[in-house]
N, C-alpha and C positions, 0 to 999 in steps of 0.2 A: 709514270706513277699514276697519273690521273686515269689512264686506260685501265691499269690494274685495279684501281679503286672502283671504277664503273663496273668491271667485270665481277668483282667480288660482291658488290651491292645487288647486282642483277641475278646472281646465282642463289638458289634456294631449293629446298626439298620439293617445292611444289612446281618446279620447272624454271626455265630460263626467264620467263616473263614476270614471274612473281618477285616482289622485292621484300627485303627484310632489313631491320637495323642490325648493324654490325656491333659486336661487342668491342670493348677496349682492347682486349687481347688480339682480336682480329685487325683492328685498325693500327695498332702500334707499329707493326713491321711496314705497313704501307706509308705511314707518315713520319717515320723515324729517319729524318734526313739531317745529318750533322751540320750541313752548310746552309740550312734553311735560314733566309734573311741575311746571309753573308754579303751578298751583293749590295743590299740596301745600306748595310753598316758601312761598306767600303765607300759608297757614294757620300754618306753623311760625313765621314772622315775627310774625304776629299774636299767637300764643300766647306767644312770648317777651316781646313788648311788654307784653302784659296782665300776665304774671307779674312783670315788672320794675316796672310801675306799681303792682301790688298790694303788692309789697314796700316801695316808697317810701311808699305811703299808710299802710301798717301802721307804718312807722318814725315817720312824722309824727304819726299818731294816738296813739302810745304816749308821746310826749313830754309832760312835765308841763305845759308851757305850753298846749298844745292841749287836753289833758285838763281843765284848769281852765276854759279858755274854753268848751268843750262842756258842762261841768257848770253853768256859770253861765247858759248859754242855756236848758238844761232846767229849772233852778230858776226862772228868770224866766217861763218858759212855764207852769209848774205852780203857781207861787206867786202 
């Protein structure tokens, strides 16, 4: 797409080296990408999900029941 945009910008009636501003109608097909920003949104959702899962895991691991259970596993493994 960037190559197409550069080619379009450099073409004009005065020759290939003269540049001109493109109209909205000329730019729209070049910039009309339905998935533009999709990857960024996917990363944002993944990061928010990971942060939520980390918070939940932290809350679970700080509970007395789970702490006693983990301590018993470690003592059994070392003892």
